[in-house]
C-alpha positions in Angstrom: 19.8 74.1 90.0 18.2 75.9 93.1 18.1 74.7 96.5 17.2 75.8 100.0 17.8 74.1 103.3 15.1 73.4 106.1 15.9 76.8 107.7 18.7 78.1 105.2 18.8 80.8 102.4 18.1 79.9 98.8 21.4 78.7 97.1 21.8 79.1 93.2 24.4 76.9 91.5 26.2 78.1 88.4 28.3 75.9 86.2 31.5 77.4 84.9 33.8 76.0 82.2 36.9 77.5 81.1 40.5 76.7 79.8 43.5 77.9 81.9 44.0 81.0 79.8 40.4 82.3 80.1 39.2 81.2 83.5 40.3 84.7 85.3 38.3 86.7 82.8 35.3 84.2 82.6 35.0 83.8 86.4 35.5 87.4 87.1 33.0 88.4 84.6 30.2 86.1 86.2 30.9 87.4 89.7 30.4 91.1 88.5 27.3 89.9 86.9 26.0 88.6 90.1 27.1 91.7 92.1 25.6 94.2 89.3 21.9 92.6 90.6 22.7 92.4 93.9 25.0 95.5 94.7 22.6 98.4 95.8 25.1 101.6 96.2 24.8 104.1 93.1 27.3 103.5 90.5 27.9 104.4 87.0 27.0 101.6 84.4 30.2 99.8 83.3 30.6 96.8 80.8 33.3 94.3 80.2 33.8 92.0 77.0 34.5 88.5 77.3 34.5 86.0 74.4 32.5 88.3 72.3 29.7 88.7 75.1 29.1 92.2 76.7 28.5 91.8 80.5 27.9 94.4 83.4 30.9 95.3 85.4 30.8 97.0 88.9 33.1 99.7 89.2 33.8 99.6 92.8 37.5 99.4 93.9 36.9 97.6 97.1 34.8 95.0 95.3 37.1 94.8 92.2 40.0 94.0 94.8 37.8 91.4 96.6 37.0 89.6 93.2 40.4 89.7 91.7 41.8 88.4 94.9 39.5 85.4 95.3 39.7 84.7 91.6 43.6 84.6 91.9 43.5 82.4 94.8 41.1 80.1 92.8 43.4 79.9 90.0 46.3 79.3 92.1 44.7 76.3 93.9 43.6 74.9 90.4 47.2 75.1 89.1 48.4 73.4 91.8 46.2 70.3 91.5 47.2 67.3 89.4 45.3 67.3 86.3 46.7 64.0 85.0 43.3 62.1 85.5 41.0 64.9 83.8 39.4 68.1 84.3 40.2 70.3 87.6 37.4 71.4 89.7 37.0 74.2 92.2 34.4 76.3 94.0 33.6 80.0 94.8 30.5 80.9 96.8 29.1 84.4 97.1 27.1 85.1 100.2 24.8 88.0 100.8 23.7 89.1 104.4 21.1 91.4 106.1 21.7 93.0 109.4 19.3 92.2 112.1 18.8 93.5 115.6 20.4 90.6 117.9 17.8 89.2 120.1 18.3 89.1 123.8 20.5 86.6 125.6 23.5 84.9 124.3 26.7 83.1 125.4 29.2 85.9 126.0 31.7 87.5 123.9 32.4 84.2 121.8 29.0 84.6 120.2 29.2 88.4 119.8 26.4 88.8 122.3 27.7 92.1 123.1 26.9 93.4 119.6 23.5 95.1 118.9 23.1 93.6 115.5 23.9 90.2 113.8 24.6 89.3 110.1 22.2 86.5 108.5 22.7 85.1 105.3 19.8 85.5 102.9 21.2 84.3 99.6 24.0 82.3 98.3 25.6 81.7 94.8 27.7 78.9 94.2 30.2 78.8 91.3 31.2 75.2 90.3 34.5 76.0 88.0 35.7 73.3 85.9 39.0 73.8 84.0 39.4 72.1 80.8 42.5 70.1 80.7 44.5 70.3 77.5 45.6 67.1 76.1 49.3 66.8 76.0 50.3 65.7 72.6 54.0 66.4 73.0 55.9 63.3 71.8 53.1 62.0 69.9 54.9 62.4 66.5 55.3 59.0 65.2 59.0 58.1 64.2 59.0 58.9 60.5 61.3 59.9 57.7 61.9 63.3 57.7 60.1 63.8 54.4 56.8 63.1 56.1 57.5 65.4 59.1 55.8 68.5 57.7 52.7 66.5 56.5 52.4 64.9 60.0 52.7 68.4 61.7 50.2 69.8 59.5 47.7 67.3 60.4 48.4 67.6 64.0 48.3 71.7 63.6 44.9 71.3 62.0 43.7 68.8 64.7 44.8 71.4 67.4 43.0 74.4 65.7 39.9 72.2 65.5 40.1 71.1 69.2 40.7 74.6 70.3 37.6 75.9 68.4 35.6 73.4 70.1 36.9 74.5 73.5 36.0 78.1 72.7 32.8 77.4 71.5 32.0 75.4 74.7 33.5 78.3 76.8 31.2 80.8 75.0 27.9 78.6 75.3 28.5 77.9 78.9 28.9 81.7 79.7 25.9 82.8 77.9 23.9 80.1 79.5 25.3 81.2 83.1 24.6 85.0 82.4 21.2 84.1 81.1 20.5 82.1 84.3 21.4 84.8 86.6 19.2 87.2 85.0 16.4 84.8 84.9 16.8 84.0 88.7 17.0 87.8 89.8 14.0 88.6 87.9 12.1 85.4 89.1 12.8 85.1 92.8 12.5 88.4 94.8 10.5 87.4 97.7 13.4 86.5 99.8 15.3 89.8 99.3 15.3 91.7 102.9 13.9 95.3 103.1 16.5 98.0 103.1 16.4 99.3 106.6 19.6 101.2 107.1 21.3 104.4 105.5 24.7 102.7 105.2 25.8 103.0 101.6 26.0 99.1 101.2 23.0 97.6 102.8 23.8 94.3 102.5 27.3 92.9 103.4 28.8 90.2 101.2 31.5 87.4 101.4 33.2 85.5 98.7 34.7 81.9 99.9 37.0 79.7 98.1 35.9 76.0 98.3 33.2 76.5 101.0 31.9 73.2 101.1 35.4 71.8 101.4 37.1 74.0 103.8 34.1 74.5 106.2 33.3 77.5 108.4 36.5 77.9 110.0 38.0 78.8 106.7 35.5 81.3 105.9 36.8 84.7 104.3 35.8 87.9 106.2 32.8 89.8 105.3 32.7 93.2 103.8 
């Protein structure tokens, strides 16, 4: 889903589905895929393997640290959320900015009027992350005579393997669709990308936020 506010930048929403043991690798891979198409400094091409898919990887220490930090914060937040009523959801947003010469006027130091430039957001990627809650089948074995225990255990094991295969297939399918959507968007929507007007290594500052729609601007994470 793509949307644009009356005066705001385009926003691209990506759906991410994962189980707890895979969420770190999947979310990390999707973020690197986004930055691969939006990170303009010269880099040596790198890739990562996730669920048998080969995806691009941005080998920049500062960016890697930021991504790993935000993904870790997301996982800790999701882990602390009650999952007794279903799947757990969280959000990450990636924002890209351009530097513009600040127009005259201002309200003093609070608005940064003393600076010659201001940073204006020109694109947003919102990751809607859903963590699949595994069904707890502990204690579900019926009270049967021990002769039947191995049979029941084998049946439950087979059921567990089948459910696990379904989850893995769902994660792989979602990851493939999401990666394809990113490539489609960056090849299709180019008009809003600002021209590069600076000689700085990274012409477009970026920001990664945790639950931006829930926390509000006061909880925004710093810009790099």
